[in-house]
PDB file with SEQRES, HELIX, SHEET and CRYST1 records, atoms N, CA, C and O in Angstrom:
SEQRES   1 A   71  MET LYS SER VAL LEU ILE VAL GLU ASP ASP SER PHE LEU          
SEQRES   2 A   71  SER ASP MET TYR GLN THR LYS PHE ALA SER ALA GLY TYR          
SEQRES   3 A   71  ASP VAL HIS ILE ALA GLN ASP GLY VAL THR CYS LEU GLU          
SEQRES   4 A   71  GLU LEU LYS ALA GLY PHE ARG PRO ASP VAL MET LEU PHE          
SEQRES   5 A   71  ASP ILE VAL MET PRO ARG MET ASP GLY ILE GLU LEU LEU          
SEQRES   6 A   71  GLU ALA VAL LYS LYS ASP                                      
HELIX    1 AA1 SER A   11  SER A   23  1                                  13    
HELIX    2 AA2 GLY A   34  LYS A   42  1                                   9    
HELIX    3 AA3 GLY A   61  LYS A   70  1                                  10    
SHEET    1 AA1 3 ASP A  27  ALA A  31  0                                        
SHEET    2 AA1 3 SER A   3  VAL A   7  1                                        
SHEET    3 AA1 3 VAL A  49  PHE A  52  1                                        
CRYST1    1.000    1.000    1.000  90.00  90.00  90.00 P 1           1          
ATOM      1  N   MET A   1      32.946  -6.940  -8.800  1.00  0.00           N  
ATOM      2  CA  MET A   1      31.978  -6.060  -9.430  1.00  0.00           C  
ATOM      3  C   MET A   1      31.427  -5.097  -8.374  1.00  0.00           C  
ATOM      4  O   MET A   1      31.090  -5.507  -7.263  1.00  0.00           O  
ATOM      5  N   LYS A   2      31.341  -3.846  -8.724  1.00  0.00           N  
ATOM      6  CA  LYS A   2      30.775  -2.828  -7.838  1.00  0.00           C  
ATOM      7  C   LYS A   2      29.263  -3.002  -7.779  1.00  0.00           C  
ATOM      8  O   LYS A   2      28.641  -3.459  -8.738  1.00  0.00           O  
ATOM      9  N   SER A   3      28.681  -2.631  -6.644  1.00  0.00           N  
ATOM     10  CA  SER A   3      27.231  -2.770  -6.485  1.00  0.00           C  
ATOM     11  C   SER A   3      26.617  -1.429  -6.114  1.00  0.00           C  
ATOM     12  O   SER A   3      27.268  -0.567  -5.523  1.00  0.00           O  
ATOM     13  N   VAL A   4      25.341  -1.273  -6.478  1.00  0.00           N  
ATOM     14  CA  VAL A   4      24.589  -0.065  -6.164  1.00  0.00           C  
ATOM     15  C   VAL A   4      23.224  -0.482  -5.631  1.00  0.00           C  
ATOM     16  O   VAL A   4      22.606  -1.421  -6.132  1.00  0.00           O  
ATOM     17  N   LEU A   5      22.766   0.230  -4.612  1.00  0.00           N  
ATOM     18  CA  LEU A   5      21.427   0.034  -4.087  1.00  0.00           C  
ATOM     19  C   LEU A   5      20.637   1.285  -4.412  1.00  0.00           C  
ATOM     20  O   LEU A   5      20.956   2.372  -3.929  1.00  0.00           O  
ATOM     21  N   ILE A   6      19.611   1.136  -5.228  1.00  0.00           N  
ATOM     22  CA  ILE A   6      18.763   2.253  -5.643  1.00  0.00           C  
ATOM     23  C   ILE A   6      17.473   2.178  -4.831  1.00  0.00           C  
ATOM     24  O   ILE A   6      16.779   1.162  -4.847  1.00  0.00           O  
ATOM     25  N   VAL A   7      17.162   3.253  -4.129  1.00  0.00           N  
ATOM     26  CA  VAL A   7      15.947   3.314  -3.320  1.00  0.00           C  
ATOM     27  C   VAL A   7      15.017   4.313  -3.995  1.00  0.00           C  
ATOM     28  O   VAL A   7      15.204   5.525  -3.889  1.00  0.00           O  
ATOM     29  N   GLU A   8      14.013   3.788  -4.688  1.00  0.00           N  
ATOM     30  CA  GLU A   8      13.136   4.609  -5.530  1.00  0.00           C  
ATOM     31  C   GLU A   8      11.765   3.951  -5.590  1.00  0.00           C  
ATOM     32  O   GLU A   8      11.656   2.764  -5.895  1.00  0.00           O  
ATOM     33  N   ASP A   9      10.712   4.723  -5.298  1.00  0.00           N  
ATOM     34  CA  ASP A   9       9.364   4.168  -5.327  1.00  0.00           C  
ATOM     35  C   ASP A   9       8.695   4.272  -6.695  1.00  0.00           C  
ATOM     36  O   ASP A   9       7.667   3.634  -6.920  1.00  0.00           O  
ATOM     37  N   ASP A  10       9.242   5.044  -7.595  1.00  0.00           N  
ATOM     38  CA  ASP A  10       8.698   5.183  -8.952  1.00  0.00           C  
ATOM     39  C   ASP A  10       9.335   4.113  -9.840  1.00  0.00           C  
ATOM     40  O   ASP A  10      10.540   4.148 -10.089  1.00  0.00           O  
ATOM     41  N   SER A  11       8.525   3.163 -10.316  1.00  0.00           N  
ATOM     42  CA  SER A  11       9.072   2.031 -11.078  1.00  0.00           C  
ATOM     43  C   SER A  11       9.720   2.471 -12.392  1.00  0.00           C  
ATOM     44  O   SER A  11      10.695   1.856 -12.825  1.00  0.00           O  
ATOM     45  N   PHE A  12       9.200   3.521 -13.037  1.00  0.00           N  
ATOM     46  CA  PHE A  12       9.813   4.008 -14.279  1.00  0.00           C  
ATOM     47  C   PHE A  12      11.244   4.475 -14.003  1.00  0.00           C  
ATOM     48  O   PHE A  12      12.174   4.118 -14.726  1.00  0.00           O  
ATOM     49  N   LEU A  13      11.408   5.276 -12.948  1.00  0.00           N  
ATOM     50  CA  LEU A  13      12.741   5.792 -12.623  1.00  0.00           C  
ATOM     51  C   LEU A  13      13.676   4.682 -12.159  1.00  0.00           C  
ATOM     52  O   LEU A  13      14.840   4.653 -12.557  1.00  0.00           O  
ATOM     53  N   SER A  14      13.184   3.766 -11.322  1.00  0.00           N  
ATOM     54  CA  SER A  14      14.068   2.696 -10.857  1.00  0.00           C  
ATOM     55  C   SER A  14      14.495   1.802 -12.012  1.00  0.00           C  
ATOM     56  O   SER A  14      15.631   1.329 -12.033  1.00  0.00           O  
ATOM     57  N   ASP A  15      13.604   1.559 -12.976  1.00  0.00           N  
ATOM     58  CA  ASP A  15      13.986   0.780 -14.160  1.00  0.00           C  
ATOM     59  C   ASP A  15      15.043   1.504 -14.985  1.00  0.00           C  
ATOM     60  O   ASP A  15      15.990   0.890 -15.478  1.00  0.00           O  
ATOM     61  N   MET A  16      14.870   2.819 -15.129  1.00  0.00           N  
ATOM     62  CA  MET A  16      15.833   3.611 -15.895  1.00  0.00           C  
ATOM     63  C   MET A  16      17.208   3.592 -15.213  1.00  0.00           C  
ATOM     64  O   MET A  16      18.228   3.374 -15.867  1.00  0.00           O  
ATOM     65  N   TYR A  17      17.224   3.823 -13.889  1.00  0.00           N  
ATOM     66  CA  TYR A  17      18.494   3.785 -13.150  1.00  0.00           C  
ATOM     67  C   TYR A  17      19.127   2.403 -13.230  1.00  0.00           C  
ATOM     68  O   TYR A  17      20.338   2.279 -13.416  1.00  0.00           O  
ATOM     69  N   GLN A  18      18.311   1.368 -13.089  1.00  0.00           N  
ATOM     70  CA  GLN A  18      18.835   0.006 -13.142  1.00  0.00           C  
ATOM     71  C   GLN A  18      19.491  -0.266 -14.487  1.00  0.00           C  
ATOM     72  O   GLN A  18      20.579  -0.841 -14.534  1.00  0.00           O  
ATOM     73  N   THR A  19      18.859   0.130 -15.568  1.00  0.00           N  
ATOM     74  CA  THR A  19      19.410  -0.061 -16.911  1.00  0.00           C  
ATOM     75  C   THR A  19      20.744   0.668 -17.061  1.00  0.00           C  
ATOM     76  O   THR A  19      21.712   0.099 -17.567  1.00  0.00           O  
ATOM     77  N   LYS A  20      20.793   1.923 -16.623  1.00  0.00           N  
ATOM     78  CA  LYS A  20      22.021   2.715 -16.766  1.00  0.00           C  
ATOM     79  C   LYS A  20      23.170   2.155 -15.923  1.00  0.00           C  
ATOM     80  O   LYS A  20      24.290   2.019 -16.417  1.00  0.00           O  
ATOM     81  N   PHE A  21      22.902   1.834 -14.670  1.00  0.00           N  
ATOM     82  CA  PHE A  21      23.960   1.312 -13.809  1.00  0.00           C  
ATOM     83  C   PHE A  21      24.419  -0.074 -14.263  1.00  0.00           C  
ATOM     84  O   PHE A  21      25.614  -0.370 -14.237  1.00  0.00           O  
ATOM     85  N   ALA A  22      23.478  -0.921 -14.677  1.00  0.00           N  
ATOM     86  CA  ALA A  22      23.848  -2.264 -15.146  1.00  0.00           C  
ATOM     87  C   ALA A  22      24.717  -2.172 -16.391  1.00  0.00           C  
ATOM     88  O   ALA A  22      25.675  -2.931 -16.535  1.00  0.00           O  
ATOM     89  N   SER A  23      24.389  -1.244 -17.297  1.00  0.00           N  
ATOM     90  CA  SER A  23      25.195  -1.101 -18.512  1.00  0.00           C  
ATOM     91  C   SER A  23      26.591  -0.562 -18.200  1.00  0.00           C  
ATOM     92  O   SER A  23      27.516  -0.728 -18.995  1.00  0.00           O  
ATOM     93  N   ALA A  24      26.741   0.088 -17.031  1.00  0.00           N  
ATOM     94  CA  ALA A  24      28.050   0.580 -16.606  1.00  0.00           C  
ATOM     95  C   ALA A  24      28.816  -0.475 -15.798  1.00  0.00           C  
ATOM     96  O   ALA A  24      29.921  -0.219 -15.320  1.00  0.00           O  
ATOM     97  N   GLY A  25      28.217  -1.662 -15.653  1.00  0.00           N  
ATOM     98  CA  GLY A  25      28.915  -2.760 -14.996  1.00  0.00           C  
ATOM     99  C   GLY A  25      28.612  -2.955 -13.524  1.00  0.00           C  
ATOM    100  O   GLY A  25      29.303  -3.723 -12.856  1.00  0.00           O  
ATOM    101  N   TYR A  26      27.609  -2.289 -13.003  1.00  0.00           N  
ATOM    102  CA  TYR A  26      27.249  -2.434 -11.591  1.00  0.00           C  
ATOM    103  C   TYR A  26      26.278  -3.594 -11.385  1.00  0.00           C  
ATOM    104  O   TYR A  26      25.455  -3.897 -12.249  1.00  0.00           O  
ATOM    105  N   ASP A  27      26.392  -4.230 -10.226  1.00  0.00           N  
ATOM    106  CA  ASP A  27      25.390  -5.172  -9.738  1.00  0.00           C  
ATOM    107  C   ASP A  27      24.330  -4.306  -9.064  1.00  0.00           C  
ATOM    108  O   ASP A  27      24.621  -3.650  -8.063  1.00  0.00           O  
ATOM    109  N   VAL A  28      23.111  -4.290  -9.590  1.00  0.00           N  
ATOM    110  CA  VAL A  28      22.080  -3.348  -9.155  1.00  0.00           C  
ATOM    111  C   VAL A  28      21.037  -4.041  -8.281  1.00  0.00           C  
ATOM    112  O   VAL A  28      20.508  -5.095  -8.632  1.00  0.00           O  
ATOM    113  N   HIS A  29      20.758  -3.423  -7.134  1.00  0.00           N  
ATOM    114  CA  HIS A  29      19.674  -3.864  -6.259  1.00  0.00           C  
ATOM    115  C   HIS A  29      18.705  -2.700  -6.134  1.00  0.00           C  
ATOM    116  O   HIS A  29      19.114  -1.540  -6.096  1.00  0.00           O  
ATOM    117  N   ILE A  30      17.405  -3.021  -6.069  1.00  0.00           N  
ATOM    118  CA  ILE A  30      16.364  -2.000  -5.969  1.00  0.00           C  
ATOM    119  C   ILE A  30      15.582  -2.205  -4.678  1.00  0.00           C  
ATOM    120  O   ILE A  30      15.232  -3.334  -4.334  1.00  0.00           O  
ATOM    121  N   ALA A  31      15.308  -1.117  -3.965  1.00  0.00           N  
ATOM    122  CA  ALA A  31      14.391  -1.128  -2.822  1.00  0.00           C  
ATOM    123  C   ALA A  31      13.309  -0.092  -3.122  1.00  0.00           C  
ATOM    124  O   ALA A  31      13.604   0.995  -3.619  1.00  0.00           O  
ATOM    125  N   GLN A  32      12.067  -0.430  -2.821  1.00  0.00           N  
ATOM    126  CA  GLN A  32      10.944   0.460  -3.128  1.00  0.00           C  
ATOM    127  C   GLN A  32      10.777   1.601  -2.120  1.00  0.00           C  
ATOM    128  O   GLN A  32      10.110   2.593  -2.413  1.00  0.00           O  
ATOM    129  N   ASP A  33      11.379   1.463  -0.935  1.00  0.00           N  
ATOM    130  CA  ASP A  33      11.265   2.515   0.081  1.00  0.00           C  
ATOM    131  C   ASP A  33      12.397   2.367   1.095  1.00  0.00           C  
ATOM    132  O   ASP A  33      13.180   1.419   1.040  1.00  0.00           O  
ATOM    133  N   GLY A  34      12.466   3.320   2.015  1.00  0.00           N  
ATOM    134  CA  GLY A  34      13.535   3.334   2.996  1.00  0.00           C  
ATOM    135  C   GLY A  34      13.524   2.150   3.940  1.00  0.00           C  
ATOM    136  O   GLY A  34      14.580   1.644   4.320  1.00  0.00           O  
ATOM    137  N   VAL A  35      12.335   1.705   4.322  1.00  0.00           N  
ATOM    138  CA  VAL A  35      12.231   0.569   5.237  1.00  0.00           C  
ATOM    139  C   VAL A  35      12.811  -0.685   4.591  1.00  0.00           C  
ATOM    140  O   VAL A  35      13.550  -1.429   5.235  1.00  0.00           O  
ATOM    141  N   THR A  36      12.484  -0.919   3.337  1.00  0.00           N  
ATOM    142  CA  THR A  36      13.013  -2.074   2.609  1.00  0.00           C  
ATOM    143  C   THR A  36      14.528  -1.964   2.452  1.00  0.00           C  
ATOM    144  O   THR A  36      15.236  -2.967   2.549  1.00  0.00           O  
ATOM    145  N   CYS A  37      15.021  -0.771   2.215  1.00  0.00           N  
ATOM    146  CA  CYS A  37      16.467  -0.543   2.117  1.00  0.00           C  
ATOM    147  C   CYS A  37      17.160  -0.946   3.408  1.00  0.00           C  
ATOM    148  O   CYS A  37      18.159  -1.665   3.382  1.00  0.00           O  
ATOM    149  N   LEU A  38      16.635  -0.486   4.537  1.00  0.00           N  
ATOM    150  CA  LEU A  38      17.243  -0.822   5.824  1.00  0.00           C  
ATOM    151  C   LEU A  38      17.215  -2.325   6.079  1.00  0.00           C  
ATOM    152  O   LEU A  38      18.152  -2.871   6.662  1.00  0.00           O  
ATOM    153  N   GLU A  39      16.154  -2.997   5.650  1.00  0.00           N  
ATOM    154  CA  GLU A  39      16.075  -4.451   5.796  1.00  0.00           C  
ATOM    155  C   GLU A  39      17.188  -5.131   5.004  1.00  0.00           C  
ATOM    156  O   GLU A  39      17.812  -6.073   5.492  1.00  0.00           O  
ATOM    157  N   GLU A  40      17.439  -4.653   3.774  1.00  0.00           N  
ATOM    158  CA  GLU A  40      18.513  -5.231   2.952  1.00  0.00           C  
ATOM    159  C   GLU A  40      19.881  -5.009   3.603  1.00  0.00           C  
ATOM    160  O   GLU A  40      20.726  -5.904   3.608  1.00  0.00           O  
ATOM    161  N   LEU A  41      20.088  -3.820   4.147  1.00  0.00           N  
ATOM    162  CA  LEU A  41      21.365  -3.519   4.795  1.00  0.00           C  
ATOM    163  C   LEU A  41      21.553  -4.362   6.061  1.00  0.00           C  
ATOM    164  O   LEU A  41      22.651  -4.853   6.324  1.00  0.00           O  
ATOM    165  N   LYS A  42      20.488  -4.526   6.836  1.00  0.00           N  
ATOM    166  CA  LYS A  42      20.563  -5.346   8.046  1.00  0.00           C  
ATOM    167  C   LYS A  42      20.796  -6.817   7.717  1.00  0.00           C  
ATOM    168  O   LYS A  42      21.366  -7.552   8.523  1.00  0.00           O  
ATOM    169  N   ALA A  43      20.353  -7.249   6.527  1.00  0.00           N  
ATOM    170  CA  ALA A  43      20.558  -8.637   6.094  1.00  0.00           C  
ATOM    171  C   ALA A  43      21.995  -8.870   5.626  1.00  0.00           C  
ATOM    172  O   ALA A  43      22.387 -10.006   5.359  1.00  0.00           O  
ATOM    173  N   GLY A  44      22.786  -7.785   5.527  1.00  0.00           N  
ATOM    174  CA  GLY A  44      24.193  -7.949   5.194  1.00  0.00           C  
ATOM    175  C   GLY A  44      24.635  -7.410   3.843  1.00  0.00           C  
ATOM    176  O   GLY A  44      25.823  -7.462   3.525  1.00  0.00           O  
ATOM    177  N   PHE A  45      23.713  -6.895   3.042  1.00  0.00           N  
ATOM    178  CA  PHE A  45      24.110  -6.336   1.744  1.00  0.00           C  
ATOM    179  C   PHE A  45      24.863  -5.026   1.976  1.00  0.00           C  
ATOM    180  O   PHE A  45      24.375  -4.137   2.674  1.00  0.00           O  
ATOM    181  N   ARG A  46      26.042  -4.916   1.393  1.00  0.00           N  
ATOM    182  CA  ARG A  46      26.882  -3.732   1.535  1.00  0.00           C  
ATOM    183  C   ARG A  46      27.226  -3.172   0.156  1.00  0.00           C  
ATOM    184  O   ARG A  46      28.240  -3.550  -0.429  1.00  0.00           O  
ATOM    185  N   PRO A  47      26.386  -2.271  -0.368  1.00  0.00           N  
ATOM    186  CA  PRO A  47      26.648  -1.706  -1.690  1.00  0.00           C  
ATOM    187  C   PRO A  47      27.807  -0.724  -1.671  1.00  0.00           C  
ATOM    188  O   PRO A  47      28.130  -0.143  -0.635  1.00  0.00           O  
ATOM    189  N   ASP A  48      28.416  -0.551  -2.808  1.00  0.00           N  
ATOM    190  CA  ASP A  48      29.462   0.460  -2.956  1.00  0.00           C  
ATOM    191  C   ASP A  48      28.861   1.854  -3.058  1.00  0.00           C  
ATOM    192  O   ASP A  48      29.470   2.838  -2.638  1.00  0.00           O  
ATOM    193  N   VAL A  49      27.653   1.929  -3.624  1.00  0.00           N  
ATOM    194  CA  VAL A  49      26.961   3.199  -3.841  1.00  0.00           C  
ATOM    195  C   VAL A  49      25.492   3.011  -3.482  1.00  0.00           C  
ATOM    196  O   VAL A  49      24.905   1.968  -3.771  1.00  0.00           O  
ATOM    197  N   MET A  50      24.895   4.034  -2.845  1.00  0.00           N  
ATOM    198  CA  MET A  50      23.454   4.037  -2.590  1.00  0.00           C  
ATOM    199  C   MET A  50      22.876   5.312  -3.173  1.00  0.00           C  
ATOM    200  O   MET A  50      23.420   6.400  -2.980  1.00  0.00           O  
ATOM    201  N   LEU A  51      21.773   5.170  -3.884  1.00  0.00           N  
ATOM    202  CA  LEU A  51      21.075   6.307  -4.493  1.00  0.00           C  
ATOM    203  C   LEU A  51      19.678   6.356  -3.892  1.00  0.00           C  
ATOM    204  O   LEU A  51      18.884   5.434  -4.082  1.00  0.00           O  
ATOM    205  N   PHE A  52      19.372   7.442  -3.160  1.00  0.00           N  
ATOM    206  CA  PHE A  52      18.084   7.565  -2.474  1.00  0.00           C  
ATOM    207  C   PHE A  52      17.191   8.580  -3.154  1.00  0.00           C  
ATOM    208  O   PHE A  52      17.642   9.659  -3.536  1.00  0.00           O  
ATOM    209  N   ASP A  53      15.922   8.232  -3.303  1.00  0.00           N  
ATOM    210  CA  ASP A  53      14.888   9.200  -3.650  1.00  0.00           C  
ATOM    211  C   ASP A  53      14.618  10.006  -2.385  1.00  0.00           C  
ATOM    212  O   ASP A  53      14.793   9.484  -1.284  1.00  0.00           O  
ATOM    213  N   ILE A  54      14.204  11.243  -2.508  1.00  0.00           N  
ATOM    214  CA  ILE A  54      13.914  12.062  -1.336  1.00  0.00           C  
ATOM    215  C   ILE A  54      12.468  11.855  -0.876  1.00  0.00           C  
ATOM    216  O   ILE A  54      12.221  11.704   0.320  1.00  0.00           O  
ATOM    217  N   VAL A  55      11.518  11.845  -1.804  1.00  0.00           N  
ATOM    218  CA  VAL A  55      10.099  11.734  -1.462  1.00  0.00           C  
ATOM    219  C   VAL A  55       9.636  10.306  -1.705  1.00  0.00           C  
ATOM    220  O   VAL A  55       9.465   9.877  -2.847  1.00  0.00           O  
ATOM    221  N   MET A  56       9.434   9.567  -0.595  1.00  0.00           N  
ATOM    222  CA  MET A  56       8.993   8.167  -0.668  1.00  0.00           C  
ATOM    223  C   MET A  56       8.007   7.895   0.452  1.00  0.00           C  
ATOM    224  O   MET A  56       7.980   8.617   1.448  1.00  0.00           O  
ATOM    225  N   PRO A  57       7.192   6.853   0.294  1.00  0.00           N  
ATOM    226  CA  PRO A  57       6.287   6.474   1.384  1.00  0.00           C  
ATOM    227  C   PRO A  57       7.061   5.788   2.513  1.00  0.00           C  
ATOM    228  O   PRO A  57       8.183   5.324   2.310  1.00  0.00           O  
ATOM    229  N   ARG A  58       6.470   5.730   3.677  1.00  0.00           N  
ATOM    230  CA  ARG A  58       6.972   5.050   4.883  1.00  0.00           C  
ATOM    231  C   ARG A  58       8.207   5.719   5.477  1.00  0.00           C  
ATOM    232  O   ARG A  58       8.259   5.902   6.693  1.00  0.00           O  
ATOM    233  N   MET A  59       9.194   6.088   4.682  1.00  0.00           N  
ATOM    234  CA  MET A  59      10.408   6.750   5.181  1.00  0.00           C  
ATOM    235  C   MET A  59      11.022   7.508   4.013  1.00  0.00           C  
ATOM    236  O   MET A  59      11.341   6.914   2.983  1.00  0.00           O  
ATOM    237  N   ASP A  60      11.189   8.826   4.171  1.00  0.00           N  
ATOM    238  CA  ASP A  60      11.753   9.599   3.064  1.00  0.00           C  
ATOM    239  C   ASP A  60      13.274   9.466   3.023  1.00  0.00           C  
ATOM    240  O   ASP A  60      13.880   8.885   3.923  1.00  0.00           O  
ATOM    241  N   GLY A  61      13.872  10.000   1.988  1.00  0.00           N  
ATOM    242  CA  GLY A  61      15.308   9.852   1.777  1.00  0.00           C  
ATOM    243  C   GLY A  61      16.159  10.490   2.859  1.00  0.00           C  
ATOM    244  O   GLY A  61      17.234   9.983   3.179  1.00  0.00           O  
ATOM    245  N   ILE A  62      15.696  11.593   3.427  1.00  0.00           N  
ATOM    246  CA  ILE A  62      16.448  12.264   4.499  1.00  0.00           C  
ATOM    247  C   ILE A  62      16.420  11.398   5.758  1.00  0.00           C  
ATOM    248  O   ILE A  62      17.450  11.215   6.409  1.00  0.00           O  
ATOM    249  N   GLU A  63      15.254  10.867   6.101  1.00  0.00           N  
ATOM    250  CA  GLU A  63      15.154   9.970   7.264  1.00  0.00           C  
ATOM    251  C   GLU A  63      16.000   8.723   7.051  1.00  0.00           C  
ATOM    252  O   GLU A  63      16.651   8.236   7.975  1.00  0.00           O  
ATOM    253  N   LEU A  64      15.983   8.217   5.833  1.00  0.00           N  
ATOM    254  CA  LEU A  64      16.766   7.032   5.516  1.00  0.00           C  
ATOM    255  C   LEU A  64      18.273   7.320   5.686  1.00  0.00           C  
ATOM    256  O   LEU A  64      18.992   6.520   6.285  1.00  0.00           O  
ATOM    257  N   LEU A  65      18.732   8.434   5.172  1.00  0.00           N  
ATOM    258  CA  LEU A  65      20.125   8.804   5.309  1.00  0.00           C  
ATOM    259  C   LEU A  65      20.533   8.891   6.782  1.00  0.00           C  
ATOM    260  O   LEU A  65      21.600   8.414   7.168  1.00  0.00           O  
ATOM    261  N   GLU A  66      19.679   9.501   7.593  1.00  0.00           N  
ATOM    262  CA  GLU A  66      19.965   9.602   9.029  1.00  0.00           C  
ATOM    263  C   GLU A  66      20.041   8.220   9.672  1.00  0.00           C  
ATOM    264  O   GLU A  66      20.913   7.970  10.503  1.00  0.00           O  
ATOM    265  N   ALA A  67      19.120   7.309   9.287  1.00  0.00           N  
ATOM    266  CA  ALA A  67      19.124   5.958   9.848  1.00  0.00           C  
ATOM    267  C   ALA A  67      20.370   5.180   9.424  1.00  0.00           C  
ATOM    268  O   ALA A  67      20.942   4.439  10.223  1.00  0.00           O  
ATOM    269  N   VAL A  68      20.790   5.348   8.170  1.00  0.00           N  
ATOM    270  CA  VAL A  68      21.987   4.657   7.678  1.00  0.00           C  
ATOM    271  C   VAL A  68      23.224   5.188   8.394  1.00  0.00           C  
ATOM    272  O   VAL A  68      24.107   4.414   8.761  1.00  0.00           O  
ATOM    273  N   LYS A  69      23.294   6.494   8.592  1.00  0.00           N  
ATOM    274  CA  LYS A  69      24.439   7.082   9.273  1.00  0.00           C  
ATOM    275  C   LYS A  69      24.522   6.627  10.725  1.00  0.00           C  
ATOM    276  O   LYS A  69      25.626   6.467  11.246  1.00  0.00           O  
ATOM    277  N   LYS A  70      23.392   6.415  11.393  1.00  0.00           N  
ATOM    278  CA  LYS A  70      23.373   5.944  12.777  1.00  0.00           C  
ATOM    279  C   LYS A  70      23.927   4.540  12.883  1.00  0.00           C  
ATOM    280  O   LYS A  70      24.611   4.200  13.848  1.00  0.00           O  
ATOM    281  N   ASP A  71      23.626   3.720  11.875  1.00  0.00           N  
ATOM    282  CA  ASP A  71      24.043   2.322  11.879  1.00  0.00           C  
ATOM    283  C   ASP A  71      25.457   2.259  11.382  1.00  0.00           C  
ATOM    284  O   ASP A  71      26.032   1.174  11.296  1.00  0.00           O  
TER     285      ASP A  71                                                      
END                                                                             
């Protein structure tokens, strides 16, 4: 099964994305911000797809993308 990691601080949007991806057959994981996303990746989770929000607290989507690319 393909997996997706959705990084979104708005619970309405993350619920909507989770519903859509799950109905398409994805194993869906949600992170509320970039820091939490990096923690999941460091713990060994390797999603097939990552969807980042751009405007988030603690670390925005652009900073997160740069951090993921470095790792």
